[in-house]
Each structure stands twice: as C-alpha cells, then as structure tokens.
N, C-alpha and C positions, 0 to 999 in steps of 0.2 A: 504494500500500500504506500502511495506517495504522500509524504507529509511535508508541508511547507516549513521552511526554516524559521527560527525565532523572529527575525525581523519582519516577516510577512504575515505573522499571525495577527488577527484583528486587534486583540487586546494589547499587543506590543507596538502597533502602529499608533493607536490612541484609544483612550477610553474615558468615560465619564465616571467620576468618583467624587461623592459628596457634592460640593458646589464648585468643582473644578473640572477642567479638561486636562488629562495627562497625555502628553505627546512623547512618544519614544524618541529620545535624543540620539539621532544617528551620528552626531558630531563626535561622540566619545566612544561609540561602538567600534570594535569588540572589546575594548579594554574596560569599559564600564557598561552596565545596563541601567541607564538612568532615564528619568522622565522629567520633561519640562512641565511645570505646573502652571496652568493659566486659569485666571478667574474672570477674564473678560474677553470680548471679541478683539479689542485692541491688542491685548497680550498675545492672543493666538496669531493675529496678523503679523505682529513683530516676530514671533517664533518662526513663521513661514519665511519672512524676509531674511531671517538670520540663519536659515538652512538647518533648523533643528530637524526637519524631515525634508525629503525631496522626492523626485520621481513621482510615483503614484501616491506617496504619503500625503501631500497637501490635499488631494481630493477627498480622501477618507477623513482627514482632520476637519475639512470644511463641512462635510456632511454631518459629522457628529457635532460640530459647532452649531449647526442649525437646530439640532435637538436641544443642545445646551441653552440656546437663546429662548426657545419656547418654554423651557422649564423656568428660566429666570422671569419670563413674562407671567407665568402662572403664580410664582411666589411674590410677585410685585417688585422684584429687583430691577426689572426693566419695564418701560411703558408697553402696554398692550397695543396691538395693532400690526397690520401687515407691514407698515413702513419700517418698524423696528427690525423685522426679519430681513427685509430687502436691504436695509442699510448695512446689516451685518454681512450679507452676501457681497455687497459692494466693497467693503473693507477687505474681505478675504481675496476677492478677485484681484484687487489692486496690488496685493502683496506679491503675487507671482503672475505677471501679465503674459509671459510667453506661452506657457502651457495652458491652452484655452480649454482643455477638457474640464477642468474645474469650473470655469466660467459657464460653459454650456450646461454642465450637469446642475449647477446651482440655479441657473435660470429656468431650466426645465422643472426642477423641484418647486420653485416659487409659483410657476404656472399651475402646477398640480394642486397646490394647497391654498391658493388665493381664496377660493370659495368658503374656506373655514375661518377666515380672518376675523370675523366678528366675535368669536368665542375663543378665549385663550385655551380652554381645555380641549375643545375640538381641534384647534389648530395644532396643539402639542401632539395629540394622538395621530393626526393626519401626517405631520412631519415625521414622527417616529415610524409609522408604517411605511411611508414612502422611502425614507432613508434605508430602512432594512431591506426593502424590495430592490433598491438600487444596488446595495452592497451584495445581495444574493445574486443579482444579475451579473455583476462584474465577476464574481467568483465562478459562475458557470462559463462565462466567456474566457476567463483565464485558462481553464482546463481545456476547453474546446480549441483555443488557439495553441496551447501547449502541445496537444496531440498533433495538430497540423504541422507545427514547427518541427516536431521530431521526425517527420517524414523527409525533411530537407537534408538530414544528416546521413552520411554514409556509415558503413559498418564500423570503420575506424576513423574517427573525426577529431581533428584539433580545431577548436573554435576560438577565434579572437573576438573579444568584446571590449566595449568602452563604457565606463561608468557603471551604474547599477540598474540593469534592465528589468529587474523585479520579476513579477509572477510569470508572465508568458515565456520569457527567455528561460528562466530556471526550470519551469515545468516542461519546456521542450526538451531540455537536456535530461531531465528525470525520466520522461516517457521514452526517450531514445535509449537510455541506459536500461530501463525496465524491459525493453524489447530485445535486449541482448547486444546492443551496440556499445562499442568501447569509445567513451567520450573523454576528452581532455580539453581544458580551457586555459587560454592565456588571457589574463585579466589586466588591462591597463590600470596603473595605480590611480589615474584620474586626478590631476591637480585642479584646484588647490585643496579640495576637501578630501581627496584620496578615497572616493567612494568605491573605486575598483578594489583597492587593497584592503579597505576596512569593512566594506559591506558585501561586495560580490564574492570575494575569495572566501571569507569565513562562512558565508551562506552556502556556497558550493561544497565546501569541506563538510559542513554539517549534514548536507544531503548525500554525502558519499561520492561526490563527483570530483575527479582529479583536477587540480587547478594550480597554476603557477602565476605569480605576479610579475609583470614586466613594466618598465617605465613607459610613459606616454609616447616617447620618441622611437620605440623599438618595433612598432607594428610593421612598418615597411620592410625592415630587415628580415623579420621572420617570414613575411609574405614572399619576398624575393628568393629566400632560401628554400621555398617550397615546404615550409613547416606549418602552414595554416591551410585548412581545407574550406573554411567558411568564416565570414565576418558577420556577426549578429549584434544588433543593438535594439534598444527601445526607440520609441519616437516620442519626443515631447510635444511635437505639433506636426500634423500631416496636412498639407495643402491639397486642394482638389486636383491639381495637375501632377500629383505624385512627389512634389518637393517635400523633403524630410528636414525637420529641425530637431537636432539632438545636441547633447552636451558637446562643448567645444573640444576638439580633438577627433571627433568622428569623421570630419571631412577629409583629413589627411589620410586616414586609413582607408576610407572609401575610394579615394583617388588611387592609392597604391593597389588596392584589391582589384579595381578595374584594369589597371595597367598590367597586372600579373595574370588576370583571368580567374580570380577567386570570387565566388559569388558573395554579394552583400545582401543580407536579409534583414528587414526591419519589422518590428512588431507594433501595430497600431490598432487600438480599439475602434477608432473612427476618425475620418478627416474633419476638419473644421470647414463647414460649407461657406463660411464668410471669407475664407482665405483661398483665393484662386491660385496664388503662386508666391514667389519670394518677395515681390513688391508689397504684399499685404502683411508681411511678418513684422511684428513689433519686437525688435531685438532688445533683450535685457542686458544693459551694460551695468556691471556691478563695480563696487568700489575697488580701485587699484590696490588698496591696502590688503585685499584678500589674496593677491598673488605675490605680495612682497613678504608674506608670512606663511608658514606651513605648520599646522598643529600647534599654533601659538608661538612659534619661534621665528625670528626674522631670518629671511634668506638673502637680504641685501641691506644696504645702508638706508636709514630712515629718510635721507635726503633724496633718494632715487624713487621716481614714480613708476607707474605701470599702466597697462591697458588690459581690461578683462571683459571681453564679450563672453557672456555665459554660454552661448550656444553657437553651433555651426548650422549653416543652411546648405543642405546637400542636394544638388540638382537631380532630377529624376533619372538622367542618363547614367548616374553612378549606382542606382539602386536596382538590383537584380529582381527582387520581388518583395512584396509586403504581405506579412501574415496578418489577416484581419478576420473579423467574424463573418465576413462575406466570402471567405476563402483566401487562397494564396493568389495575389493579384500582381500583375505587372503595373508599374506606375501609371501608365496610360489608361488602365482599366478602373482607376479609382473613381473618377467622376461619374461614369455611367453606372457603377456598382452602388454608389451611395446617394444618387439623386432621388 
C-alpha cells in the first residue's frame, strides 16, 4: 500500500487547533518538525509570503483559513458577512500571486457558499463541507495523475527533478516502483530554500525510493553524460498555450533535456484559463536578501545585492508532455482539452 510521506499528510500541511491555524514549517524540515502558529488571516498571509509552506501547501492552508474565518465569525471575533470571507481570500491570494491555483480555487469556493452568507452558522457549515469536498477531490486527482505519470517511466529510470513537486510526482515514482520498476532520483538542492535537498530527498527516502542530491548547476552535466532518463517537475502555473511556470532553475534543465533528447514531463492539475501565454504571467520577484543568505547564513558581503525571480517561464516547445486529469497531453492539446 502506498503511503504519503510526513510532509504531504493533511495534518502536517496545516490544521486547525483551538483558535489557531498551525502550518507545517517547511523552512526547518527535516531537521525540525515545527509548526507556525497563526491566529489571524494577516498572520497566515505573512506565513505564505515568508515561505513557511510552498508548492501545493499554500492552497491547503488557504482553504483551511476559510474554515478558520467562518469559525471566528461564529464566535464574534470577526464581523459576520460575506465581505469578511472575501477579504480574507483577497489577502491570501495577494500573498502568492504567481501560483493562481489558489486564487481560482478560493474564488470558486466563494461562489459556492455566497448563498449562505446571511447566516454565520450556515455559512460555516457550507464552507466546511465545500473545503472537505475540494480536498477529497484533489486527493483523488493526485493518485489518478500519479498512476498516469508512472507509465512514462521505463523499467530502469533515473529521474531528474527540480524543487518539491509534491503529490503527483512522488506518487508517480511510488506507483512505478510498486509495479516493479527500478527508480532512482537526482534531486536539485533548489536554492535559496533548498526544497530539493530538504523536502524532496527526505520524502523520497521515507517512501523507499532511491535519491541523491545534486546542486542546481549539475543537471546539464548528468543529462549530457546520459545519466538521466526523464526530467519531471511540478507546474506552479500552466498557461492555455502549454507554457509552464515553475521554480527558477527549471528552464535551464528543460533546455538541456531538449538538447540531449531527454523527455521533460510536467504535472498540472489544470491550466489557468485567464493566462493565454507568457505575456499574461505575473512574475514574482522576491527580495534579493533571500539569495545572499542560505539557511540563515550569509553567502556574500552585506554590501552586495542580488536578483531573485522566483520562477522560470518554460516555453511549450521544451515540454514533452503534461500529466493532467484530462490525460497525458502535448502542450498544444491543453487549450482544447480544458475549454
């Protein structure tokens, strides 16, 4: 039986406890299993900006925050009314603007529960039901896409990945291994937060999948040497033309993979239908201070600045296929498959 690693269990992503939201602090994992305690929407939004969680984490945190807000409305700690819930959603969306899955999901949730806005108790019940339904739906999709992704891997496969691709990627490897395939992963360390070495590698080890950590600049070398059979990543944002947006560092490996002839597969729950292509992407530029330090330690002089675009935009020509709930698609098939 396939079991998700510690980081991807719902209660470790976030949970409501007492009058607080506890968010699993991925900044200190695997050295500590710590939770960031938030007692307001503003604190949750700040936690998202501060990268307490990332990838699919902000979506689940945002959904649970909607439940949290309705409970505060019931207790009188927040004003009753739909505008309070909508304002909370706006704060969360603004905290992580590039990954629009959270935005689209929250807006869909608001549309579903608006009719219950006049009664705080009915609103709380409706939000709770809808959030649980959304989370259950995502869980089903993760396994569905994981099974599809496993078919893309050969009997003996070395997979290069960037950042922490979470459920669909890890489940693809797990289902492939369960079917008898021998899988090994090269995980980029992923500066500046080291999600590859701190999140991906320990999670794979926990699941019994062989993994080795490499630095961000080593991918092309292993590709050229014929030591990689597939490149796989998550997708932070998928445009309708098949353009992929993912953690900075993804583009250079995608270019190298195309040059060598190694397939690049990306996992996406759905495209953002408001984003036709790269010109519609709102790129998140983060503080230069985040790349002049690593794990709290300076990597250069304080007088020296830096540049930190948080994501890469990968053109459709570099993407071999996308693993989606609609099937394994070529980039040019995205628009007609999701219209």
